N, C-alpha and C positions, 0 to 999 in steps of 0.2 A: 491436628491430623494437617499434612501438607499434600496439596494436589499438584503433580508435575504435568505440565501440558507439552508436547511434541512441538516443535515450529510448523510443523505441517498441520497440527490440528489447531493452532490459532488461525492460520492462514485460510483454513477451510470456514473458521469461525467469522472471521473478516470478511470474507467474500459471502457469507450465508449459505454455505455448502453445508447440508446434514447428510452424515452417513446414515445407510439403511443396511439392517441386519436382515440375512437371509434370502432376500428376495433382490433381483435386478432392477435398479432404478431405472426408469424410463430417460431417454436421453432427452437431454433439454430442447426446446423449440431451436434456438438458437444458442450457440457456445458462447459464454461470457468473452468480451475481448478484455484482455488484461495487460498492462504494461507495468513492469516493476523495473524503476529507476534507482541503481544506487550509485552514489557519487562518494569519492574519497575527499575527505578535508574541505568540505563545503558548508559555509553556514548560511542557515534558510534565511538569516535576516539579510544576505548579500543578493537575493533572489528578488526579481520584480515581482512574482506572483504572490510573494511575502511582504510585499509594502516597500520594498529598497528602490526608490527614485530613481537613482543612477545606475541601475543594474541593466545589463546587454544580455539578457536573457530571454530573446523572444520565443525560441522554440519551445522552452520549458515553461516559460510563460502562458502560450497556448495551450499545451497540454494539461496544464492546470486548469484554465479557464472552461475548457471544454469536456475535461474528466473530472474526477473526484480528488480534491486536494485536501489533503489530512494536514489539520492546522495545530494537532495536538498529538505527538508520537512518544512512545516510552521505549527506552531501550534498556535492557539488563547491565549491559555493558557498553557505553561510548567511544567502542575502539575501532579505529579505521583501517 
């Protein structure tokens, strides 16, 4: 048996959001801050936040340092 997930379900799971059935959920005390950055044809091993010493990416490095940096991500198809 194969289980299929929609992208929105996977995003909710990654953010720790659980759906409620029937009842309206209470609003969160403070909504989460979320910035999703997508880049075309950029290798992670050329960013300072992933260890490349010669990188000149201070803004991305700061976002990674002050936020959440995913060190391992998997894509179904690595298309750009």
